[in-house]
C-alpha positions in Angstrom: 22.3 -0.8 -6.7 20.3 2.6 -6.3 16.9 2.4 -5.4 14.2 5.2 -5.7 11.3 5.0 -3.1 8.1 7.4 -4.3 6.3 8.7 -1.5 9.4 8.3 0.8 7.5 10.0 3.9 4.9 7.9 4.0 4.4 5.1 6.2 5.4 2.4 3.6 7.7 4.1 1.7 9.5 4.8 4.8 9.8 1.5 6.1 11.1 0.4 2.3 14.0 3.0 2.8 14.8 1.5 6.8 15.3 -1.5 5.3 16.8 -1.3 2.1 19.2 1.4 4.5 20.0 -1.7 6.5 21.1 -3.9 4.3 23.4 -1.8 2.3 21.7 -0.2 -0.5 21.6 3.2 -1.9 18.3 4.6 -1.2 16.9 7.9 -3.1 13.4 8.6 -1.2 11.1 11.5 -2.5 8.5 13.7 -0.2 6.0 16.6 -1.4 5.2 18.5 1.7 6.4 15.8 4.9 10.3 15.6 5.1 11.6 12.4 4.9 12.9 11.1 8.4 15.0 7.9 7.4 18.4 7.8 8.3 21.0 7.2 5.1 18.4 8.2 2.8 18.9 11.3 -0.2 15.6 13.0 0.2 14.2 14.8 -3.3 11.0 16.6 -3.1 9.1 15.5 -5.7 5.8 16.3 -7.3 4.2 13.1 -9.3 1.8 15.3 -10.9 4.8 17.3 -12.8 5.7 14.9 -15.9 8.6 16.8 -16.2 9.5 17.3 -13.0 9.5 13.3 -12.4 11.4 12.6 -15.7 13.7 14.7 -14.6 14.7 13.2 -11.4 15.0 9.5 -13.1 17.5 10.9 -15.5 19.0 12.9 -12.9 19.7 9.5 -10.0 19.6 7.1 -12.9 18.3 4.5 -10.2 18.2 0.5 -11.2 14.5 0.2 -9.4 11.8 2.2 -8.7 9.2 1.3 -5.3 6.3 3.5 -6.0 3.9 3.9 -3.4 2.5 8.0 -3.7 -1.5 7.9 -3.6 -4.0 10.8 -2.1 -7.5 9.1 -1.5 -9.3 12.4 -2.4 -6.6 13.5 -5.5 -7.2 11.6 -8.8 -4.0 13.4 -10.0 -1.5 11.9 -7.8 -3.2 8.3 -7.5 -3.5 7.4 -11.4 -1.8 10.4 -13.1 1.2 10.3 -10.9 1.5 6.9 -11.0 1.6 6.9 -14.9 4.9 9.7 -14.8 6.8 7.4 -12.9 6.1 4.2 -14.3 6.9 6.4 -18.1 10.1 7.9 -16.7 11.0 4.7 -15.1 10.7 2.8 -17.8 12.7 6.0 -20.0 15.7 4.9 -17.7 15.5 1.1 -17.8 14.2 0.9 -14.2 12.8 -2.1 -12.4 9.2 -0.7 -11.1 7.3 -2.0 -8.6 4.4 -0.4 -8.1 1.6 -0.4 -4.9 -1.5 -0.5 -5.4 -4.6 -1.9 -3.4 -7.9 -3.8 -2.7 -9.7 -1.0 -3.1 -9.5 -1.3 -6.9 -12.1 -4.2 -5.9 -16.1 -3.8 -5.2 -16.6 -6.5 -2.6 -18.0 -10.2 -3.0 -18.4 -13.7 -1.1 -15.5 -15.2 -2.6 -11.5 -14.3 -2.3 -10.4 -12.1 -4.8 -7.0 -13.8 -7.3 -4.5 -12.1 -8.1 -5.2 -11.6 -11.8 -8.7 -11.1 -11.3 -9.9 -7.3 -13.0 -11.0 -4.2 -10.9 -13.9 -3.8 -9.7 -14.3 -0.3 -8.4 -16.9 1.1 -6.8 -15.7 4.8 -5.2 -13.7 7.3 -6.8 -10.3 6.3 -5.3 -11.0 2.6 -6.5 -11.4 3.5 -10.1 -8.3 5.5 -9.4 -6.2 3.0 -8.0 -7.5 0.9 -11.2 -6.7 3.7 -13.8 -3.0 3.7 -12.2 -2.7 0.2 -12.8 -3.4 -0.1 -16.1 -1.2 3.7 -17.0 1.4 1.1 -15.7 0.9 -2.5 -17.0 0.2 -0.1 -20.4 3.8 2.0 -20.1 5.7 -1.0 -18.7 4.3 -4.5 -19.0 6.9 -5.7 -16.8 6.2 -3.7 -13.4 4.6 -5.7 -10.9 1.7 -4.3 -9.0 1.0 -5.3 -5.5 -2.1 -5.2 -4.8 -2.3 -4.6 -0.6 -4.6 -4.4 2.1 -5.1 -2.6 5.6 -1.0 -1.8 6.5 -1.0 -1.9 10.3 1.8 -1.1 12.8 2.8 1.4 15.4 2.0 4.2 13.8 -0.2 2.9 11.1 -3.5 5.5 10.2 -5.6 1.8 10.4 -4.1 1.7 14.3 -4.6 4.8 15.3 -8.3 4.9 13.4 -9.4 1.9 15.9 -7.8 3.8 19.5 -9.7 6.8 18.2 -12.6 4.2 17.8 -12.1 2.9 21.4 -11.6 6.4 22.8 -15.2 7.3 21.5 -14.1 9.6 18.4 -14.1 7.7 15.8 -16.9 4.8 14.1 -15.5 1.3 12.9 -17.4 -0.2 9.5 -18.3 -4.4 10.7 -19.0 -4.9 7.1 -16.0 -4.6 5.5 -14.1 -7.8 5.4 -9.8 -6.5 4.9 -7.1 -8.8 5.3 -4.1 -6.3 6.9 -0.8 -6.9 7.1 2.1 -5.3 9.0 4.1 -2.3 7.6 7.5 -4.2 7.8 6.1 -7.7 5.8 5.1 -5.5 3.3 8.2 -3.6 3.2 10.1 -7.1 3.0 7.6 -8.4 0.7 8.0 -5.6 -1.7 12.1 -5.2 -1.2 12.5 -9.3 -2.1 10.1 -8.2 -5.4 12.7 -5.5 -6.8 15.7 -8.1 -8.2 12.4 -10.8 -9.2 12.2 -10.8 -12.3 8.1 -10.8 -11.4 5.4 -9.0 -13.6 1.9 -8.4 -13.3 -0.5 -8.3 -10.7 0.4 -10.4 -7.0 -2.1 -10.5 -3.7 0.1 -9.3 -0.6 -1.9 -8.9 2.1 -2.3 -11.0 5.5 -4.1 -14.3 5.7 -7.1 -13.0 8.6 -9.7 -11.5 6.8 -11.3 -9.2 9.7 -13.8 -6.3 9.7 -12.3 -2.9 11.3 -14.9 -3.2 13.9 -13.2 -7.1 14.5 -9.6 -4.9 14.3 -10.5 -2.6 16.9 -11.4 -5.5 19.0 -7.9 -7.1 18.4 -6.4 -3.8 19.5 -8.1 -3.2 22.8 -7.9 -6.9 23.6 -3.5 -6.7 22.9 -3.5 -3.6 25.1 -6.0 -3.7 27.2 -8.3 -1.2 26.4 -11.9 -0.9 27.4 -14.5 -1.5 25.1 -16.9 0.1 26.1 -16.8 3.8 24.3 -16.6 1.5 20.9 -18.6 2.9 18.0 -19.3 0.9 15.3 -21.4 0.8 11.9 -22.4 -0.8 9.3 -21.1 0.8 5.7 -25.2 0.6 4.4 -26.5 2.1 7.8 -23.9 4.7 7.2 -24.5 5.4 3.7 -21.4 5.4 2.3 -20.4 3.8 -1.0 -17.3 1.3 -0.3 -16.4 -2.2 -0.9 -17.5 -4.8 1.5 -16.5 -7.9 1.6 -12.2 -7.7 -0.1 -10.5 -10.9 0.7 -7.1 -11.1 -0.9 -5.9 -14.6 -1.9 -2.3 -14.3 -1.1 -1.2 -17.6 -1.7 1.2 -17.0 -4.8 3.0 -14.6 -2.9 3.3 -17.1 -0.1 4.6 -19.5 -2.7 6.9 -17.0 -3.9 8.2 -15.0 -1.7 10.3 -15.9 2.0 8.8 -13.0 3.6 5.9 -14.7 6.0 3.2 -12.5 5.8 1.2 -12.8 8.9 -2.3 -12.4 10.0 -3.5 -9.7 12.3 -4.5 -12.5 15.2 -0.5 -13.3 15.1 0.6 -9.6 15.3 -1.6 -8.6 17.8 -2.0 -12.0 19.7 
């Protein structure tokens, strides 16, 4: 089977590539600026906002499946339009599509979010991810849409942010609950979904809801780091518009997949 990973130079995309290569799959990985650094992956440069270029690449590669991970927090064209371009081209060549979405599509509430809950974004990034989902579902109703949360693991942006905050170089919010997931668990779950017939949204996140501040404390305890310089603040006090309590109920994924979705408490024990 030939797998095309869009965004293969990213943190999750690279891990999907590593696991797919280890499983003996033929993998093509796209990048835009940073090169793909995974051995065994055929790298191809791609601008997902260029629909003609996306169609040309998929027509050439003819992948059996596509895992679409590319996004930019501050760029609607990459996050929303790019997702639509990939979905359109994948549908044209008859490729199975697994699209990576985010808990940012939700605005926050006291109750956990189910897989099929309608997006309620409160900022531009959440709106772009919600628009991406809409485009993908319109083009390919059979695509799987993986809604995930903070992706952790050595080298992740989330872990680095916590390290920076513990060193007094960044600030962590106390009132934003998320359900972090290990990058290896998420990649394994994504690859399980490729040969499945699952369609529509699926929450794939860890079982432990924590704030970013709590994540920083867990990291400090795990590695014996000093917390004296840790900076924290509430989002409301900072005056930012961001989702607050966004807990994803991943019980459907836990029953569907062989991959065990570990909680951050276990990961940083």
